[in-house]
N, C-alpha and C positions, 0 to 999 in steps of 0.2 A: 501304481504300477509304472506309469509313464515316467515319473520322477526317478524311480529306482533304476529303470532301464537307462535313462539319460545319465545318471550318476555313474553307472558301470562303464558306459562308453567313454565318458569324460575322464575317468580315472585311468583309462588305458592309453590316453594320449601321451606322446613322448614328453619328457621333461625339457621343453625347449629353452626355458630360462637357464637351467644349469648348463645345457649344451652351449648356448650362446656365450655365457660368461667364460666358459673354458676355452673356446677357440677365438673369441674376439680379439685378444691381444696380438694375434698373428695376422689379422686382416688389415690391409693398409689402403690408403687413398693415394692415387697417382695423378700428378699434374705434369703434363709435358707441354712445352712451348716451342713454337716454330715461327720465326719472323716471316710475315707475309705482307703484301701490299693491301692496305685497308680497303682499296677500291676493287680488289679482285673478287670475283664471284665466290660465294661460300661453297667450296667444293665438298661434296659429301655430307653437307649438314642438313639436308632436307629430311622430311619425315616420311620417307618412302617405304618404311617398313623393314629396313634391314636391322632395325631394333638395336641390339647392343653393338651394332656395327660401329660407326663413328660416334664417339661419345662426347664430342664437342657440340652439344645441341645448340639450336639457334639462340637460346637465352644467353649463351656465352660467346656469340659471334655476331655482334651488331655492326658488321662492316658497312652495310648499306646506309647506315645513318651518319657516317662520318664525312661524307663528301658534300660540298656545296651543291645546292639544287641546280645551279647552272652547269655543273660539271667542270668548271674552270679552275677551281681551287682544290688541290689534292693534299690530304694530310700526310704526314710522314708515315712510314711503315710502322705497323704495330704488331704485337705478339698475338698469335692465334693460340689459344689455350685449349687443350683437350683434357678432359677429366675421365678417370677410370678407376679401376680397383685392382687389387693384387693380394697375394698372401705369401708369407715367409715359409720357405720349405726346408730350411736347415738353420741351425744356430749361427752359422757364419755370415748370414745376411743375404742369401740368394732369395730372390723374390720372383714368383711366376705371375705373368699377366698375359693379356692378348697382345699379339704383335700390332694389331691395328690401333691399340691405345697409344703406342709410342711411335708409330710410323711417321717419319719425317721430322722427328723432334730434335731440336738443338740442345735443349736442357730438359732434365727430368728430375722431379723431386717427389719424395715419398713421405707421407704423413702418417704417423702411427696413432693408435687410439689415445695415447696419453698426450698428444699434441706435439710430440717430437717430429721435426722436419729434417730430413737428410737428403743430400743430393745422391742421385743414383747414376750408375753407368750401365751400359748394355753389355751383358755377358755374351749373348747370342740370340738369334731370332730365327724362326722358321715360318715363313709366310704361308707355306702350303698347309700347315696345321693351325696357323694363326696363334702361335705360342711364342713368347719371348721371356727371357730371364734377365732380371736386373740384379745389380749388386749395390749394397750400401755398407758403409763402415760405421758401425755404431760404437766401436771400442769395447764391446762386450757381447756375450752370447745373447741371441734374440729368441723370444718365444716363437715356436714354429708349429705347423700342423703337418700331418702325414697323409699319404694317399691310401685310399681304400680300393677295393676291386669293383670297378664299374660293371664287370661281367656278371656279377651276382645280383645286380639290380633287377627288380621286377616291377611291372606296371602296378602302381598303387602304393609303392614304398614311400615313406615320409622322407622329405628332404628340407634342408634349411639353406637359404641364400643370404649372404652378408656382403655388403658392398657400399658404394658411394654414389647412389643415384642422385642426379642433379646436384651434386656437391654435398649431399646430406650424409656425412661419413657415419659408418657403423650402422646403417639401416639394415634391419633384419626382417626377412619374410619366410614363411613356411608354406609348404604345399606338398604335393605328391609327384611321383614320376607319372607323367601322362602317357608317354610313349617312349619307345627305344628305337635306335637305328634310323633316325630321321635323316633323309637327304634333302636339304633345302637349297642345294646348288650355290652355296656361299663359298666353299673352299674345295680344294682338290680331294680332301679326305673326309667329306661330310659323313658323320655317323652320330648325330647329336642325340643327347638325352633331352626329351621334351618335358617341361614341368609347368605346373600352374602357379608355382611360387612367384610372387610379384618380382619381375626383373624390368628395370627401366634403363634409360640412357645414363651411363655412369657406373652401372653394374658390371660392364664388360671387364673381364680379367679377374673377377671376384670368385671366391670358392662356392661350390655347391656341396654341402655336407650330407652324409647319411646320419642316422640317429646315433651312431657310435662316435661321431665327431671326426670321421675320416673324409677327406676330400675325394668325392667320386665324380666331380665334374668342374669345368671352368666356364662360368657364365659368359656367353659370347654373342648372343643375338636374341631378338624378339620378333614376333610377327605382330604388326600393329598398323591399322589404317591411320591412326591419329598420331603415332609416335610414342604413346604411353602404353603402359602395361594393360593387356586385355587377357592375361592369363595364359599366354602361349609364349613361353621362353625356351631357349635352347642352350645347352651346355656341352662343351667338348668332353667326352668321357675320359676318366683318369687313365684308362688303358692306352689312350693316345697321348695324353698330356704328360704323364710321368716319364716314359722313356724319352720323349723329345726333350723334356727339361733336363734329364740327367745327361743326355748327349750334348746339349748346349753347354752345360756346366763343365763337362769333361773336355770337349773339343771346340766349343764355340759354334758348332754346326751339327745338323742332323743328317747323317747319311743312311738312308733306308736300305734294308736288305732286299735282295733280288732272288727270286726262286727260279725264274727262267721257264715258265710254262704259259702257254696260251690256253685259256679255258672258256667255257660257255655254260649256259643253263642246262640242267638235266630236264629234258622234256618227257612227257608221259611215254612217247614212242621209244626214247632212249632208255627210260626206266624199264620198260618191258623187255627190250633187247638185252639189257645187262642183268636183268633179274634183280633189280634193286627194290628195297622195301618202300621207298618214297622218292621224291624228286629233290631231296636235299643234297647239297654238295656242289662242287665245281668240276665239270667234266673236262678232262685234259684232251685238247685237240692237237697240240704240238709241244715239243720240248726243244729249247734252244741249245744248240751244240756248245759244249763247254760250260754250260750253266750248272748251278748246284744240283739241279734235277736231272741233268744229262746222264743217261745210263742207269738211272734209278726209277724214274717215273716214265710212263709211256702213254701214247694216245689210247684212250679208252678207260684209263684209271679215273676214278672219281674221288677227289679230295674232300674229306669230310671234317678234318680238324687240322689246325696248324698251331704248334706250340701249346697244345692242350686246350685250345679254344675252338669250338665248333664253327664251321663255316657253312652257311645255308645256301650260298650261291656265289657266283664269280665276284660280285662286288664285295661281299663279306670277306672273301679271300684277299682281294685287293686291299681292303682296309686293314685286315689283320696283318698282312705282310708289311704294311706301312708303319705298324706299331713296333716293328722289330728292327733294331739297328743292324747294319751290315757286319758280318763276322760272327753273329750269334749262331749257336748250335740249337736247332729246334727239332722237335718231334713232328712227324707228318703221319697222319692216319688217312688211309684211302682204301677203296674197294677195287679189287682186281679179280677177275675170273670167279665172281660170286662169293668171295670171301674177304674179310677185313684184314688188312695188313698195315704195318707201321715200320717206319725207319727214321733215322736222324739225318738231317741235312744242315750244312753250314751255309747260311745265306751270304751272298757276296755283294760287292758293289755293282750296281747296274751298269751295263755297257753304255757307252756314249752314243752308239749308233745301233740301228736295228740289226738283228742277227740275220745273216744271209740264209740260214737254214729255214727261216720263217718266210722267205720270199717265194712267191709263185713262179713257176717256170713256164715259159711259152712253149706250146706244143709245136712239133715240127710240121712243116707244110707238106704233108703226105695225104693220100686219099682218105677221106673220112669214113667212119663206120657209124651208121645210124642205129640208135637204140630207141625205137618208138615207145617202148614201155616206160622210159624215163623222159621222153620228149627232148632228146638231145643227140648230138653226134660227137664222136671222139676221134682223135687221130689214131691211125693204125699203128704208128710207131710210138711206143711209150716214152715218157720222160723219166728222169731219175727217180721220182717219188711215186709215179703212178701213170694215169692215163689223162691226157690233156683234152679238155672240152673245146671243140672248135665251133659249134653252133648250138643254139637253144631254140626250140620251137616256141613261138609266141603263145603265151597263155597256156603252155603245156605244163606237165607236172614239175619239171626242173625249173622252168621260168617262175612258177608260183612259189617254189621253194627258195628262190633267190640265187640260183646258180646261173652264172653268166659265162659266155665264151672267154676262154683264157684261164678259167679255173682248172685245177688238177684234182681228179678223184684219186685219193690215196688208199682208201679202205671201203669195203662194203660189209656191213654188219660185223665189224671188228676184225675182218680178214683183209690182209694186204692185197692190193690190186696191182699186179706186176705188168699186166698188159690187157688188151681188149678181151682176150679169151677168158681171163680170170673174171672180168666184169660180167661177161655174158653167161658164163657157167654159174656164177654166183646168183644171178637173177633167176636162172632156170632152176637151180638146185634148191634154193631157199623157198621158192614159191611165195615170195613176200607180197603183202598188200602195201606195205610201207618199207621202202629201202632206206636204211640209215647209212649215209655216205660220209666219209671223212674227206672234206674238200678244203683245198688251200687256194689262195689267190683272190683277187678282186679286180678284174679287168675294167670295170665300169669307171672307176675313179683313180686307178693307179695306186691305191693304198692297200697294202697287204695286212689284213687283220690277223694273220696266222691261221693255221688249220682250224676248221670248225666242223662240227657234226651237223649234218643237214638231213632231216627226214623228208623223203620224196614219196608221194603216193604213186604206186605203180599202176599204169594203165593195163587192163586185161589184154 
């Protein structure tokens, strides 16, 4: 019985040999060189655990051994070589890799599985996503691989990694998706696929395949106390890598789309106030004037999907928007007034400076009105967007909620606050134990995060 059970499980394993044979010709090794002083410290070559980060491991960087022990005799500059991986994404010879594999390189060469070595030029690079595209001229069409949909991945799915670890070209390892949406604070748009497929130094820039032979990730980093694989590797999802690569090929750069909203988490208090089924989505606190969302979205809306991809929280919305180039027309799904709605928006180029409509306004210096239920005082004269906070009681409800003097209360429970009377009437009429306020401004450090929803426990 045991043998039969084992045989059934074994026969259900993916045909890794056939898969590897099919995609291997499109996977390449990349060597980049940069003249450096042989006495200079080995920048970034430690084993600190950035993993697939800098792939010029210490085995390829023996700078400390080149100087005389007295330090008086200096050798001539030598070439610092970094080794990485990449893969061909079209028959014309465009090759995708990590930006950190070629960063600072003066020359780049690409080695194919049949031993052919070709010089490569940089088509474009995007350091924020750690993606670069190279170009080689082979004189003929090249074998290439296609992208799959990383959004369809599930934890436990089989994956195959192929690359050039430690200069061992064509090395293949298999594993599963260990986790999704990992933020390891490596890059601006961290949203990594975590896998236990063996990934080591030199794998950076190599493809991570699903069992259909589609690229669903770009191997980029590992977590390792020793510098070697411990079964915790990270890959950039194809949802990010593919549009960046296509933009680099078309324009030499990636200009990301801008939606123009300030958002925050949906808390249980806000969920109850808005009558939502759960806390998924990104709650709109403010809309930037003149932005794609201006006149279409409004404070209190909860964005749940962008371009057909669900967004669970503000960071997921941030990542999703970063995957879409400026000028693209996208569908937006959101909740408003207890019902699901949708519309189309054309994302634009982000503004170079912060939008003035997101800036908190200072309240006028007039007699204050105390609101003990909230533990704060407000100016009697309203400002353009609401009522200005002039003082906050230490350790009171507003203080505990993070409201500070200089903030502006714009809404209470989804209703606009035009003046102090509106705020007082709202507190009396709603009989709230928790007042959900739309607040803008941050007088503590001078940085305006945009309007935000703040639940404040109301004192009896």
